[in-house]
N, CA, C and O of each residue as an XYZ file, in Angstrom:
828
protein
N     -11.100    -92.819     75.511
C     -10.832    -91.940     76.426
C      -9.344    -92.286     76.973
O      -8.923    -93.420     76.742
N      -8.730    -91.603     77.506
C      -7.344    -91.732     78.607
C      -7.904    -92.621     79.610
O      -9.091    -92.922     79.728
N      -7.056    -92.959     80.228
C      -7.311    -94.001     81.551
C      -7.038    -92.321     82.549
O      -6.201    -91.485     82.209
N      -7.562    -92.239     83.238
C      -7.880    -91.232     84.119
C      -6.781    -91.239     85.199
O      -6.323    -92.212     85.798
N      -6.423    -89.780     85.328
C      -5.060    -89.584     86.250
C      -5.098    -90.504     87.307
O      -4.324    -91.461     87.341
N      -6.275    -90.203     88.518
C      -6.368    -91.300     89.458
C      -6.359    -92.708     89.349
O      -6.196    -93.402     90.352
N      -6.495    -93.120     88.402
C      -6.244    -94.527     88.343
C      -4.842    -95.056     88.105
O      -4.251    -96.069     88.479
N      -4.541    -94.085     87.402
C      -2.644    -94.298     87.352
C      -2.223    -93.965     88.439
O      -1.369    -94.787     88.773
N      -2.395    -92.941     89.444
C      -1.958    -92.810     90.806
C      -2.060    -93.811     91.552
O      -1.099    -94.247     92.187
N      -3.515    -94.447     91.596
C      -3.378    -95.590     92.438
C      -2.641    -96.942     91.674
O      -2.062    -97.793     92.351
N      -2.713    -97.012     90.517
C      -1.965    -97.825     90.009
C      -0.412    -98.251     90.380
O       0.060    -99.364     90.612
N       0.146    -97.068     90.353
C       1.690    -97.009     90.614
C       1.787    -97.149     92.185
O       2.897    -97.507     92.578
N       0.878    -96.943     93.107
C       0.999    -97.055     94.714
C       0.621    -98.829     94.841
O       1.109    -99.651     95.616
N      -0.126    -98.964     94.074
C      -0.386   -100.582     94.426
C       0.779   -101.262     93.812
O       1.258   -102.239     94.386
N       1.220   -100.880     92.822
C       2.592   -101.577     92.111
C       3.917   -101.987     93.142
O       4.452   -103.061     93.418
N       4.170   -100.486     93.581
C       5.387   -100.314     94.422
C       5.105   -100.879     95.598
O       6.056   -101.287     96.265
N       3.985   -101.000     96.019
C       3.528   -101.403     97.367
C       3.657   -103.077     97.352
O       4.120   -103.694     98.310
N       3.183   -103.713     96.136
C       2.749   -105.035     96.096
C       4.141   -105.925     95.711
O       4.310   -107.126     95.924
N       5.197   -104.858     95.004
C       6.231   -106.144     94.364
C       7.596   -105.331     93.954
O       7.765   -104.683     92.921
N       8.689   -105.565     95.217
C       9.634   -104.736     95.017
C      10.292   -104.718     93.617
O      10.865   -103.667     93.330
N      10.304   -105.740     92.671
C      10.826   -105.686     91.550
C      10.334   -104.460     90.605
O      11.023   -103.724     89.898
N       8.726   -104.468     90.843
C       8.365   -103.543     89.886
C       8.227   -102.273     90.602
O       7.584   -101.429     89.980
N       8.572   -101.998     91.503
C       8.927   -100.987     92.481
C      10.341   -100.369     91.912
O      10.460    -99.144     91.866
N      11.287   -101.125     91.529
C      12.324   -100.662     90.661
C      12.260   -100.124     89.413
O      12.989    -99.209     89.031
N      11.189   -100.799     88.585
C      11.014   -100.920     87.153
C      10.265    -99.619     87.324
O      10.554    -98.869     86.391
N       9.224    -98.953     88.354
C       8.496    -98.011     88.174
C       9.640    -96.763     88.132
O       9.576    -95.893     87.264
N      10.677    -96.777     89.156
C      11.522    -95.755     89.626
C      12.187    -95.471     88.505
O      12.331    -94.282     88.220
N      12.834    -96.686     87.471
C      13.662    -96.272     86.232
C      13.096    -95.795     85.192
O      13.708    -95.141     84.347
N      11.512    -96.147     85.118
C      10.830    -95.498     83.851
C      10.235    -94.302     84.165
O      10.077    -93.408     83.334
N       9.954    -94.243     85.113
C       9.105    -93.074     85.443
C       7.668    -92.435     85.173
O       7.089    -93.167     85.975
N       6.977    -91.894     84.829
C       5.459    -91.911     85.199
C       4.721    -92.377     83.641
O       5.083    -92.208     82.476
N       3.680    -92.949     84.185
C       3.061    -93.787     83.133
C       2.514    -93.199     82.093
O       1.616    -92.389     82.324
N       2.872    -93.429     80.851
C       2.362    -92.298     79.768
C       1.458    -93.154     78.586
O       1.544    -92.898     77.385
N       0.729    -94.035     79.059
C       0.046    -95.102     78.345
C      -0.758    -94.114     77.601
O      -0.947    -92.958     77.980
N      -1.324    -94.758     76.273
C      -2.246    -93.920     75.529
C      -3.104    -94.724     75.027
O      -2.525    -95.625     74.419
N      -4.358    -94.826     74.996
C      -5.722    -95.074     74.341
C      -6.203    -94.611     73.036
O      -5.607    -93.629     72.594
N      -6.973    -95.009     72.454
C      -7.615    -94.672     71.200
C      -8.904    -94.988     70.860
O      -9.269    -96.161     70.782
N      -9.734    -93.924     70.618
C     -11.038    -93.967     70.649
C     -11.639    -94.672     69.452
O     -12.823    -94.997     69.360
N     -10.375    -94.942     68.238
C     -10.626    -95.398     66.923
C     -10.591    -96.545     67.028
O      -9.498    -97.105     67.107
N     -11.927    -97.352     67.068
C     -11.600    -98.871     67.575
C     -11.601   -100.003     66.434
O     -11.326   -101.187     66.632
N     -11.917    -99.494     65.350
C     -11.769   -100.428     64.224
C     -10.364    -99.773     63.520
O      -9.833   -100.623     62.804
N      -9.823    -98.830     63.533
C      -8.425    -98.514     63.219
C      -7.703    -98.941     63.679
O      -6.759    -99.383     63.024
N      -7.747    -99.077     65.363
C      -6.826    -99.774     65.881
C      -6.530   -101.040     65.785
O      -5.387   -101.493     65.718
N      -8.111   -102.004     65.771
C      -7.888   -103.309     65.086
C      -7.003   -103.644     64.004
O      -6.196   -104.571     64.077
N      -7.168   -102.783     62.841
C      -6.788   -102.867     61.271
C      -5.061   -102.914     61.791
O      -4.284   -103.824     61.502
N      -4.720   -101.667     62.632
C      -3.423   -101.461     62.883
C      -2.795   -102.773     63.591
O      -1.663   -103.179     63.326
N      -3.699   -103.415     64.565
C      -3.224   -104.788     65.079
C      -2.918   -105.739     64.109
O      -1.817   -106.288     64.145
N      -3.963   -106.090     63.002
C      -3.687   -106.682     62.136
C      -2.390   -106.880     61.301
O      -1.818   -107.954     61.115
N      -2.025   -105.658     60.830
C      -1.126   -104.906     59.812
C      -0.040   -105.220     60.562
O       0.947   -105.655     59.968
N      -0.006   -105.076     61.907
C       1.245   -105.289     62.887
C       1.877   -106.921     63.045
O       3.031   -107.216     63.356
N       0.980   -107.665     62.796
C       1.219   -109.061     63.346
C       2.462   -109.612     62.536
O       2.556   -109.401     61.327
N       3.119   -110.105     63.026
C       4.389   -111.050     62.734
C       5.552   -109.960     62.131
O       6.464   -110.767     61.950
N       5.950   -109.020     61.825
C       6.516   -107.388     61.223
C       6.971   -106.658     62.181
O       6.423   -106.605     63.282
N       7.940   -106.065     61.894
C       8.427   -105.277     62.527
C       7.626   -104.138     62.739
O       6.792   -104.048     61.839
N       7.528   -103.032     63.752
C       7.144   -102.044     64.049
C       6.950   -101.164     62.792
O       5.854   -100.969     62.267
N       8.363   -100.550     62.275
C       8.706    -99.836     61.407
C       8.218   -100.347     60.084
O       7.919    -99.598     59.154
N       8.155   -101.569     60.044
C       7.345   -102.232     58.595
C       5.651   -101.973     58.469
O       4.920   -101.789     57.496
N       5.431   -102.042     59.744
C       3.785   -101.883     60.168
C       3.433   -100.337     59.840
O       2.394    -99.917     59.330
N       4.362    -99.727     60.187
C       3.782    -98.409     60.353
C       4.010    -98.000     58.520
O       3.236    -97.188     58.013
N       5.034    -98.601     57.739
C       4.835    -98.094     56.401
C       3.980    -98.622     55.727
O       3.614    -98.139     54.655
N       3.408    -99.915     56.320
C       2.198   -100.353     55.578
C       0.839    -99.525     55.704
O      -0.008    -99.179     54.881
N       0.963    -99.383     56.854
C      -0.381    -98.780     57.365
C      -0.229    -97.192     56.501
O      -1.244    -96.818     55.914
N       0.808    -96.444     56.447
C       1.062    -94.996     55.940
C       0.285    -95.172     54.495
O      -0.601    -94.345     54.283
N       0.523    -96.142     53.505
C       0.524    -96.508     52.094
C      -1.234    -96.771     52.588
O      -1.928    -96.048     51.875
N      -1.926    -97.423     53.385
C      -3.241    -97.705     53.161
C      -4.080    -96.326     53.509
O      -5.214    -96.040     53.127
N      -2.979    -95.373     54.547
C      -4.214    -94.070     54.770
C      -3.872    -93.272     53.617
O      -4.884    -92.672     53.255
N      -2.897    -93.012     52.898
C      -2.738    -92.069     51.732
C      -3.545    -92.692     50.501
O      -3.818    -91.983     49.532
N      -3.960    -94.183     50.571
C      -4.693    -94.654     49.721
C      -5.862    -94.377     49.647
O      -6.341    -94.126     48.541
N      -6.663    -94.344     50.822
C      -7.805    -94.191     51.454
C      -8.352    -92.605     51.343
O      -9.569    -92.450     51.238
N      -7.586    -91.573     51.360
C      -7.998    -90.257     51.115
C      -8.602    -89.950     49.954
O      -8.456    -90.427     48.829
N      -9.538    -88.800     50.500
C      -9.934    -88.734     51.515
C     -10.795    -88.756     52.784
O     -11.263    -88.041     53.670
N     -10.687    -90.502     52.157
C     -11.651    -91.115     53.472
C     -10.620    -91.306     54.798
O      -9.541    -90.724     54.687
N     -10.834    -92.010     55.949
C     -10.243    -92.173     56.815
C     -10.207    -93.923     56.637
O     -10.694    -94.513     55.672
N      -9.511    -94.583     57.806
C      -9.908    -96.178     57.853
C     -11.089    -96.276     58.461
O     -11.366    -95.558     59.422
N     -11.958    -97.218     57.947
C     -13.163    -96.980     58.157
C     -13.785    -98.587     57.731
O     -13.224    -98.985     56.711
N     -14.634    -99.415     58.187
C     -15.447   -100.158     57.443
C     -15.860    -99.752     56.257
O     -15.687   -100.430     55.244
N     -16.420    -98.659     56.266
C     -17.096    -98.371     54.593
C     -16.025    -97.999     53.812
O     -15.917    -98.189     52.601
N     -15.243    -97.466     54.541
C     -13.930    -97.207     53.044
C     -13.241    -98.680     52.979
O     -12.753    -98.867     51.865
N     -13.094    -99.604     53.730
C     -12.313   -100.607     53.609
C     -12.751   -101.770     52.648
O     -12.149   -102.576     51.939
N     -14.619   -101.387     53.058
C     -15.356   -102.658     52.372
C     -15.099   -102.627     50.916
O     -15.076   -103.796     50.532
N     -14.825   -101.525     49.591
C     -14.702   -101.853     48.599
C     -13.537   -102.482     48.067
O     -13.515   -102.885     46.904
N     -12.301   -102.621     49.058
C     -11.436   -102.923     48.433
C     -11.233   -104.470     48.263
O     -11.789   -105.312     48.969
N     -10.473   -104.700     47.363
C     -10.393   -106.651     47.026
C      -8.868   -106.974     47.852
O      -8.074   -106.131     48.269
N      -8.784   -108.135     47.911
C      -7.534   -108.578     48.543
C      -6.377   -108.338     47.726
O      -5.317   -108.220     48.342
N      -6.339   -108.215     46.184
C      -5.434   -107.947     45.121
C      -5.110   -106.277     45.292
O      -3.959   -105.862     45.425
N      -6.061   -105.571     45.271
C      -5.553   -103.954     45.790
C      -5.089   -103.823     46.988
O      -4.386   -102.837     47.210
N      -5.346   -104.733     48.015
C      -4.717   -104.518     49.123
C      -3.534   -105.160     49.217
O      -2.895   -104.862     50.226
N      -3.007   -105.990     48.451
C      -1.829   -106.473     48.445
C      -0.563   -105.801     47.505
O       0.620   -106.141     47.476
N      -1.271   -104.713     46.745
C      -0.410   -103.548     46.079
C       0.051   -102.832     46.951
O       1.111   -102.281     46.654
N      -0.464   -102.581     48.182
C      -0.198   -101.853     49.027
C       1.015   -102.236     50.304
O       1.548   -101.558     51.183
N       1.106   -103.562     49.915
C       2.070   -104.025     50.656
C       1.705   -105.027     51.649
O       2.465   -105.640     52.399
N       0.041   -105.134     51.520
C      -0.480   -105.751     52.387
C      -0.420   -107.558     52.305
O      -0.650   -107.919     51.150
N      -0.196   -108.602     53.156
C       0.276   -109.714     52.686
C      -1.284   -110.482     52.267
O      -2.301   -110.239     52.917
N      -1.270   -111.160     51.419
C      -2.867   -112.181     51.335
C      -3.673   -112.329     52.403
O      -4.823   -111.993     52.686
N      -2.720   -112.964     52.972
C      -3.509   -113.370     54.295
C      -3.988   -112.408     55.358
O      -4.924   -112.777     56.066
N      -3.444   -111.197     55.552
C      -3.826   -109.832     56.218
C      -4.941   -109.247     55.545
O      -5.947   -108.819     56.110
N      -4.689   -109.245     54.103
C      -5.468   -108.760     53.401
C      -7.232   -109.283     53.607
O      -8.293   -108.686     53.786
N      -6.865   -110.542     53.481
C      -8.397   -110.885     54.292
C      -8.818   -111.131     55.237
O      -9.868   -111.750     55.406
N      -7.862   -110.565     56.348
C      -8.387   -110.500     57.563
C      -9.151   -108.983     57.850
O     -10.117   -108.793     58.588
N      -8.687   -108.347     57.338
C      -8.528   -106.721     57.153
C     -10.544   -106.731     56.560
O     -11.544   -106.128     56.948
N     -10.339   -107.495     55.763
C     -11.733   -107.202     54.599
C     -12.521   -108.262     55.525
O     -13.701   -107.932     55.403
N     -12.478   -108.957     56.066
C     -13.295   -109.929     57.009
C     -13.998   -109.037     58.003
O     -15.193   -109.098     58.294
N     -12.861   -107.975     58.614
C     -13.218   -107.537     59.839
C     -14.030   -106.392     59.520
O     -15.006   -106.160     60.233
N     -13.727   -105.561     58.435
C     -14.748   -104.651     57.682
C     -15.986   -105.340     57.438
O     -16.970   -104.820     57.964
N     -16.178   -106.407     56.752
C     -17.601   -106.961     56.523
C     -18.103   -107.426     57.725
O     -19.263   -107.019     57.779
N     -17.807   -108.142     58.840
C     -18.343   -108.284     59.995
C     -18.855   -106.807     60.785
O     -19.916   -106.765     61.409
N     -18.133   -105.880     60.681
C     -18.552   -104.878     61.369
C     -19.854   -103.898     60.431
O     -20.764   -103.234     60.926
N     -19.586   -104.072     59.202
C     -20.545   -103.361     58.192
C     -22.081   -104.428     58.465
O     -23.215   -103.949     58.510
N     -21.812   -105.691     58.597
C     -23.033   -106.512     58.653
C     -23.600   -106.329     59.853
O     -24.830   -106.352     59.862
N     -22.951   -106.124     61.036
C     -23.486   -105.909     62.488
C     -23.071   -106.851     63.123
O     -23.211   -106.709     64.338
N     -22.458   -108.071     62.698
C     -22.025   -109.449     63.284
C     -21.130   -108.968     64.298
O     -20.980   -109.646     65.315
N     -20.535   -107.915     64.154
C     -19.769   -107.329     65.413
C     -19.911   -105.826     65.652
O     -19.661   -104.979     64.795
N     -20.437   -105.507     67.193
C     -20.636   -103.948     67.167
C     -19.619   -104.043     68.292
O     -19.514   -104.722     69.314
N     -18.593   -102.655     67.424
C     -17.526   -102.373     68.584
C     -17.992   -101.650     69.405
O     -17.523   -101.705     70.542
N     -19.193   -100.623     69.071
C     -19.472    -99.590     69.831
C     -19.956   -100.074     71.012
O     -20.054    -99.176     71.847
N     -20.408   -101.504     71.531
C     -21.135   -102.066     72.468
C     -19.771   -102.775     73.371
O     -20.130   -102.966     74.533
N     -18.805   -103.061     73.212
C     -17.878   -103.629     73.980
C     -17.427   -102.752     75.021
O     -16.811   -103.294     75.938
N     -17.581   -101.673     75.068
C     -17.306   -100.963     76.141
C     -17.790   -101.153     77.337
O     -17.293   -100.871     78.427
N     -19.103   -101.803     76.994
C     -20.357   -102.185     78.059
C     -20.155   -103.391     78.360
O     -20.928   -103.600     79.295
N     -19.473   -104.515     78.100
C     -19.150   -105.874     78.364
C     -17.906   -106.465     79.250
O     -16.927   -105.764     78.993
N     -17.684   -107.138     79.873
C     -16.625   -107.474     80.576
C     -15.530   -107.771     79.741
O     -15.834   -107.679     78.552
N     -14.286   -108.116     79.966
C     -13.162   -108.452     79.369
C     -13.176   -109.782     78.447
O     -12.774   -109.946     77.295
N     -13.846   -110.765     79.460
C     -13.648   -112.173     78.515
C     -14.516   -111.829     77.483
O     -14.061   -112.061     76.363
N     -15.918   -111.220     77.538
C     -16.858   -111.159     76.293
C     -16.172   -110.366     75.373
O     -16.259   -110.717     74.197
N     -15.658   -109.597     75.580
C     -14.440   -108.911     74.712
C     -13.564   -109.427     73.994
O     -13.146   -108.894     72.966
N     -13.138   -110.624     74.477
C     -12.108   -111.421     73.740
C     -13.091   -112.510     73.107
O     -12.643   -113.103     72.126
N     -14.369   -112.845     73.543
C     -15.007   -113.760     72.555
C     -15.832   -112.864     71.470
O     -16.011   -113.398     70.376
N     -16.049   -112.314     71.555
C     -16.731   -111.390     70.477
C     -15.679   -110.929     69.179
O     -16.037   -111.050     68.008
N     -14.020   -110.260     69.662
C     -13.348   -110.043     68.813
C     -12.727   -111.367     68.116
O     -12.407   -111.305     66.929
N     -12.588   -112.348     68.720
C     -12.114   -113.779     67.867
C     -13.006   -114.615     67.195
O     -12.626   -115.677     66.701
N     -14.285   -114.183     67.128
C     -14.879   -114.286     65.709
C     -14.320   -114.045     64.435
O     -14.570   -114.651     63.393
N     -13.348   -112.873     64.658
C     -12.977   -112.371     63.242
C     -11.725   -112.952     63.196
O     -11.063   -113.307     64.171
N     -11.334   -113.064     61.696
C     -10.575   -113.817     61.277
C      -9.343   -113.186     61.439
O      -9.478   -111.973     61.282
N      -8.148   -113.527     61.700
C      -6.918   -113.031     61.988
C      -6.857   -112.316     63.532
O      -5.814   -111.734     63.829
N      -7.936   -112.357     64.481
C      -8.065   -111.602     65.693
C      -8.001   -112.740     66.717
O      -8.991   -113.425     66.975
N      -6.737   -112.930     67.324
C      -6.751   -113.779     68.344
C      -6.657   -113.121     69.708
O      -6.874   -111.916     69.836
N      -6.295   -114.001     70.850
C      -6.256   -113.374     72.373
C      -5.607   -112.496     72.316
O      -6.091   -111.566     72.961
N      -4.321   -112.168     71.665
C      -3.088   -111.010     71.793
C      -3.893   -110.026     71.299
O      -4.142   -109.129     72.103
N      -4.434   -109.918     70.070
C      -5.042   -108.858     69.618
C      -6.141   -108.243     70.199
O      -6.339   -107.039     70.362
N      -6.907   -109.286     70.525
C      -7.846   -108.816     71.501
C      -7.539   -108.137     72.984
O      -8.200   -107.201     73.434
N      -6.470   -108.741     73.639
C      -5.846   -107.947     74.772
C      -5.296   -106.654     74.415
O      -5.207   -105.765     75.261
N      -4.897   -106.483     73.139
C      -4.290   -105.198     72.747
C      -5.477   -104.403     73.124
O      -5.502   -103.507     73.968
N      -6.617   -104.904     72.284
C      -7.456   -103.804     72.098
C      -8.269   -103.101     73.646
O      -8.589   -101.946     73.928
N      -8.377   -104.260     74.321
C      -8.826   -103.954     75.914
C      -7.374   -103.085     76.544
O      -7.623   -102.228     77.392
N      -6.487   -103.207     76.310
C      -5.687   -102.185     77.059
C      -5.468   -101.078     76.307
O      -5.139   -100.081     76.950
N      -5.573   -100.942     74.910
C      -5.364    -99.404     74.370
C      -6.371    -98.889     73.687
O      -6.346    -97.730     73.274
N      -7.478    -99.798     73.477
C      -9.070    -99.164     72.905
C      -9.458    -98.813     74.275
O      -9.322    -97.692     74.765
N      -9.945    -99.830     74.857
C     -11.119    -99.622     76.035
C     -10.478    -99.148     77.396
O     -11.251    -98.956     78.335
N      -9.024    -98.930     77.590
C      -8.459    -98.670     78.641
C      -8.791    -99.663     80.122
O      -8.799    -99.261     81.285
N      -9.008   -100.834     79.694
C      -9.365   -101.752     80.756
C      -7.704   -101.820     81.717
O      -6.600   -101.881     81.175
N      -7.902   -101.796     82.866
C      -6.950   -101.550     83.799
C      -5.920   -102.938     84.260
O      -4.793   -102.917     84.755
N      -6.846   -104.187     83.863
C      -6.180   -105.472     84.326
C      -6.125   -106.625     83.439
O      -6.748   -107.684     83.516
N      -5.402   -106.294     82.718
C      -4.967   -107.376     81.367
C      -3.537   -107.520     81.265
O      -2.718   -106.609     81.144
N      -3.318   -108.783     81.329
C      -1.866   -109.284     81.306
C      -1.744   -110.315     80.440
O      -1.866   -111.507     80.722
N      -1.408   -109.658     78.961
C      -0.713   -110.444     77.889
C       0.220   -111.247     78.273
O       1.336   -110.727     78.248
N       0.174   -112.524     78.685
C       1.307   -113.295     78.762
C       1.839   -114.229     77.472
O       2.811   -114.982     77.406
N       0.933   -113.921     76.582
C       1.688   -114.532     75.112
C       2.585   -113.464     74.572
O       3.565   -113.873     73.949
N       2.445   -112.275     74.685
C       3.226   -110.872     74.356
C       4.643   -111.234     74.277
O       5.111   -111.620     75.348
N       5.651   -111.202     73.017
C       7.076   -111.295     73.139
C       7.960   -110.372     74.705
O       8.522   -110.781     75.721
N       7.692   -109.168     74.199
C       8.122   -108.302     74.908
C       7.927   -108.572     76.263
O       8.782   -108.341     77.119
N       6.472   -109.211     76.558
C       6.387   -109.240     78.326
C       7.109   -110.449     78.693
O       7.697   -110.477     79.774
N       7.128   -111.468     77.897
C       7.865   -112.568     78.422
C       9.546   -112.230     78.907
O      10.125   -112.542     79.947
N      10.173   -111.261     77.371
C      11.543   -110.855     77.446
C      11.883   -110.236     79.099
O      12.803   -110.515     79.869
N      10.702   -109.280     79.243
C      10.763   -108.489     80.508
C      10.895   -109.230     81.708
O      11.746   -109.100     82.588
N       9.775   -110.167     81.623
C       9.948   -111.216     82.720
C      11.155   -112.094     83.207
O      11.618   -112.310     84.327
N      11.507   -112.539     81.886
C      12.962   -113.273     81.973
C      14.037   -112.430     82.180
O      15.108   -112.980     82.434
N      13.998   -111.048     82.124
C      14.857   -109.763     82.606
C      15.168   -109.906     84.023
O      16.191   -110.266     84.605
N      13.853   -109.475     84.484
C      13.753   -108.962     85.800
C      13.568   -109.770     86.536
O      14.179   -109.645     87.597
N      12.820   -110.776     86.409
C      12.417   -112.106     87.607
C      13.090   -113.255     87.389
O      13.854   -113.666     88.263
N      12.891   -114.059     86.017
C      14.019   -115.242     86.144
C      14.984   -115.136     85.096
O      14.686   -115.634     84.010
N      16.217   -114.506     85.252
C      17.038   -114.329     84.137
C      17.739   -115.859     84.101
O      18.574   -116.005     83.208
N      17.578   -116.609     84.670
C      18.323   -118.033     84.545
C      16.857   -118.977     84.518
O      15.794   -118.733     85.089
N      17.138   -119.869     83.841
C      16.153   -120.932     83.384
C      14.943   -120.523     82.427
O      15.003   -119.491     81.759
N      14.054   -121.214     82.398
C      12.986   -121.037     81.803
C      11.655   -120.456     82.134
O      11.313   -120.673     83.296
N      10.800   -119.759     81.392
C       9.743   -119.218     81.916
C       8.562   -119.954     81.237
O       8.613   -120.327     80.065
N       7.744   -120.097     81.860
C       6.166   -120.783     81.224
C       4.895   -119.859     81.860
O       4.972   -119.395     82.998
N       3.827   -119.668     81.070
C       2.718   -119.420     81.152
C       2.288   -119.251     82.941
O       1.666   -118.325     83.461
N       2.897   -120.559     83.642
C       2.223   -120.774     85.061
C       2.969   -119.760     85.848
O       2.470   -119.072     86.738
N       4.052   -119.726     85.499
C       5.412   -118.936     86.373
C       4.849   -117.313     86.092
O       4.570   -116.479     86.953
N       4.791   -117.186     84.816
C       3.975   -115.615     84.857
C       3.261   -115.467     85.626
O       3.445   -114.661     86.539
N       2.115   -116.264     85.499
C       0.554   -115.674     86.316
C       0.896   -115.859     87.507
O       0.099   -115.188     88.162
N       1.811   -116.515     88.401
C       1.962   -116.269     89.571
C       2.952   -115.020     89.744
O       2.675   -114.391     90.765
N       4.017   -114.497     89.034
C       4.401   -113.450     89.203
C       3.863   -112.266     88.935
O       4.521   -111.313     89.352
N       2.693   -111.973     88.269
C       1.912   -111.172     88.139
C       0.677   -111.016     88.981
O      -0.061   -110.041     88.834
N       0.415   -112.061     89.955
C      -0.935   -112.082     90.743
C      -0.617   -110.838     91.533
O      -1.576   -110.126     91.830
N       0.761   -110.421     91.973
C       0.720   -109.238     93.156
C       0.200   -107.654     92.083
O       0.060   -106.508     92.510
N       0.070   -107.998     91.081
C      -0.254   -106.910     90.183
C      -1.425   -106.539     90.077
O      -1.688   -105.382     89.748
N      -2.229   -107.320     90.298
C      -3.832   -107.324     90.168
C      -4.416   -106.174     91.011
O      -3.747   -106.173     92.043
N      -5.372   -105.159     91.077
C      -6.056   -104.986     89.476
C      -5.345   -104.364     88.389
O      -5.893   -104.006     87.347
N      -4.101   -104.238     88.648
C      -3.478   -103.195     87.336
C      -2.570   -103.881     86.842
O      -1.456   -103.547     87.245
N      -2.589   -104.777     86.070
C      -1.795   -105.860     85.224
C      -1.651   -104.924     84.303
O      -0.431   -104.787     84.224
N      -2.233   -104.075     83.436
C      -2.145   -103.085     82.341
C      -0.934   -102.372     82.564
O       0.050   -102.286     81.829
N      -1.174   -101.811     83.824
C      -0.146   -101.069     83.942
C       1.026   -101.431     84.263
O       2.013   -100.842     83.823
N       1.103   -102.460     85.083
C       2.370   -103.559     85.346
C       3.206   -103.221     83.749
O       4.212   -102.604     83.400
N       1.787   -104.273     82.869
C       2.383   -104.716     81.440
C       3.237   -103.499     81.007
O       4.465   -103.570     80.953
N       2.461   -102.249     80.665
C       2.960   -101.158     80.405
C       4.356   -100.752     80.538
O       5.113   -100.238     79.714
N       4.566   -101.161     81.986
C       5.900   -100.719     82.536
C       7.107   -101.528     82.043
O       8.207   -100.988     81.930
N       6.913   -102.762     81.762
C       7.397   -104.224     81.580
C       7.778   -103.988     80.010
O       8.767   -104.671     79.742
N       7.448   -103.459     79.215
C       7.513   -103.034     77.838
C       8.508   -102.005     77.924
O       9.627   -102.132     77.426
N       8.069   -100.843     78.636
C       9.294    -99.800     78.541
C      10.447   -100.130     79.343
O      11.423    -99.381     79.301
N      10.453   -101.266     80.143
C      11.762   -101.501     81.034
C      12.801   -102.202     80.354
O      13.979   -102.208     80.712
N      12.212   -102.943     79.110
C      13.314   -103.272     78.199
C      14.369   -102.079     77.501
O      15.298   -102.432     76.775
N      14.163   -100.966     77.745
C      14.940   -100.292     77.072
C      15.537    -99.134     78.005
O      16.091    -98.141     77.533
N      15.371    -99.358     79.367
C      16.071    -98.551     80.231
C      16.867    -99.625     81.263
O      16.465   -100.775     81.444
N      17.921    -99.121     81.831
C      18.466    -99.840     82.969
C      17.935    -99.705     84.322
O      17.537    -98.676     84.868
N      17.992   -101.004     84.827
C      17.167   -101.229     86.159
C      18.081   -101.136     87.082
O      19.064   -101.746     86.664
N      18.323   -100.617     88.308
C      19.109   -100.521     89.548
C      18.582   -101.559     90.210
O      18.980   -101.836     91.341
């Protein structure tokens, strides 16, 4: 389900008041159009396929998988019969194919219950998801943000976030996680929305 409009409004007001730099970013980027997906399994598969390749390449591979699965959709039951070699024929690396099959098997076996994740806190979601091969903290954070719609997630390991922090907050010198956490502290409890704006800010001119 999408993030409610009243939460987005509250987030914008908070970010504008708490951080002058973020206020300029908000003005340049415009309204927040963050989108969430209710397809939890599909989103995790997409995240695995997207690791360490360009967005365009990931979309091409996902499109091949979707076409190959027709008339079925991406789901644990549809993925489970595949083999690593069959997934490799679609352009998925051997390692990622293993990750996708591990995800499907753990969901099918009940080791990971995606439906219940909306009822537990962020740390518990990350703990549950990182049981799956190929899913680390970053992927779990993307799930929190874009599947569960959690409002206060700050993915400091994300390269785009790091580049945006360097661009707007520390154009000279190095940036480490401790500095990033300090910079992001005023955004709480809306770090997800701030992160969305940081990603978008890489494509616009900030006055």
